C-alpha positions as CSV (number, residue, x, y, z in Angstrom):
1,M,84.2,115.7,107.9
2,E,87.4,114.4,106.5
3,E,88.6,111.1,107.8
4,P,91.6,111.7,110.3
5,K,94.2,109.9,107.8
6,E,93.4,112.4,105.0
7,E,93.4,115.4,107.2
8,F,96.8,114.3,108.7
9,N,98.0,113.7,105.2
10,E,97.1,117.3,104.2
11,T,98.3,118.8,107.3
12,I,101.7,117.3,107.3
13,N,102.2,118.1,103.8
14,E,101.2,121.9,104.3
15,Q,103.6,121.9,107.4
16,F,106.5,120.2,105.3
17,K,105.9,122.7,102.4
18,R,106.0,125.7,104.8
19,Y,109.2,124.3,106.4
20,C,110.9,123.9,103.1
21,D,109.8,127.6,102.1
22,L,111.3,128.8,105.2
23,K,114.5,127.2,104.8
24,E,114.6,127.9,101.2
25,I,115.2,124.5,100.5
26,E,113.6,122.2,97.5
27,P,111.3,119.4,98.9
28,T,112.3,115.7,98.4
29,F,111.3,112.5,99.6
30,E,114.3,112.0,101.6
31,L,113.9,115.3,103.2
32,F,110.4,114.4,103.9
33,T,111.4,111.3,105.7
34,R,113.9,113.2,107.8
35,Y,111.5,115.8,108.6
36,L,108.8,113.0,109.9
37,I,111.7,111.6,112.0
38,E,112.6,115.0,113.4
39,R,109.0,115.7,114.1
40,N,109.0,112.4,116.1
41,L,106.3,111.1,114.0
42,I,108.3,108.2,113.2
43,Q,110.0,106.7,116.2
44,E,113.5,105.1,116.2
45,T,112.0,101.8,117.3
46,T,109.8,101.7,114.2
47,I,112.5,102.5,112.1
48,K,114.5,99.6,113.5
49,K,111.5,97.2,113.1
50,F,111.0,98.4,109.6
51,M,114.6,97.8,108.6
52,V,114.9,94.3,110.1
53,V,111.9,93.2,108.3
54,D,112.8,94.8,105.0
55,K,116.5,93.5,105.2
56,Y,115.9,90.1,106.4
57,P,115.2,88.4,103.1
58,E,118.4,89.8,101.8
59,A,120.4,88.5,104.9
60,L,118.7,85.2,104.5
61,S,119.6,84.9,100.9
62,K,123.3,86.1,101.7
63,N,123.5,83.5,104.3
64,F,122.5,80.6,102.2
65,G,119.1,80.1,103.9
66,S,120.3,80.1,107.4
67,K,117.7,81.9,109.5
68,T,120.0,82.0,112.7
69,I,123.2,83.6,110.8
70,A,120.8,86.1,109.1
71,I,119.3,87.1,112.3
72,Y,122.8,87.5,113.9
73,E,123.9,89.7,111.0
74,L,120.7,91.9,111.5
75,E,121.4,91.9,115.4
76,D,124.9,93.5,114.6
77,R,123.5,95.7,112.1
78,Y,120.6,97.3,114.0
79,G,121.7,96.8,117.6
80,A,118.6,94.6,118.6
81,S,118.7,91.5,120.4
82,F,118.2,88.0,118.7
83,S,115.0,87.5,120.5
84,S,113.7,91.0,119.6
85,I,114.5,90.3,115.9
86,R,112.6,87.3,115.9
87,M,109.7,89.0,117.5
88,Y,109.9,91.8,114.8
89,L,109.7,89.3,112.1
90,D,106.9,87.4,113.6
91,R,104.7,90.3,114.4
92,F,105.6,93.0,111.9
93,S,106.1,91.2,108.7
94,T,102.5,91.7,107.8
95,Y,102.1,95.1,109.7
96,F,104.5,96.9,107.3
97,R,102.9,95.8,104.1
98,L,101.1,98.4,101.9
99,K,97.4,98.4,102.4
100,S,95.5,97.4,99.4
101,D,93.7,100.8,98.9
102,L,97.0,102.6,99.0
103,N,98.4,100.1,96.3
104,R,95.5,101.2,93.9
105,N,96.1,105.0,94.3
106,C,99.8,104.6,93.2
């Protein structure tokens, strides 16, 4: 029996291909991401957390290393509270890193 992650990968890719064939559109990475969001496989809160973690270093650099100002910028940009953003950074910075076996397959 296949591992659930492998089976999920095959299933979602097959469904995405059928979706594109039905709509007569060319599959792209951007379209695949939108497809996952539309299927509710990636929740809005997950997107917000990911974007905060991803954009924090840029905001920090832009604001001359001021963590507070960087967090305020992200607060305005993503509509999350100051305390939520701090929690996202504390809890999800490691969570959103690529797993080592995924890196080897790229």
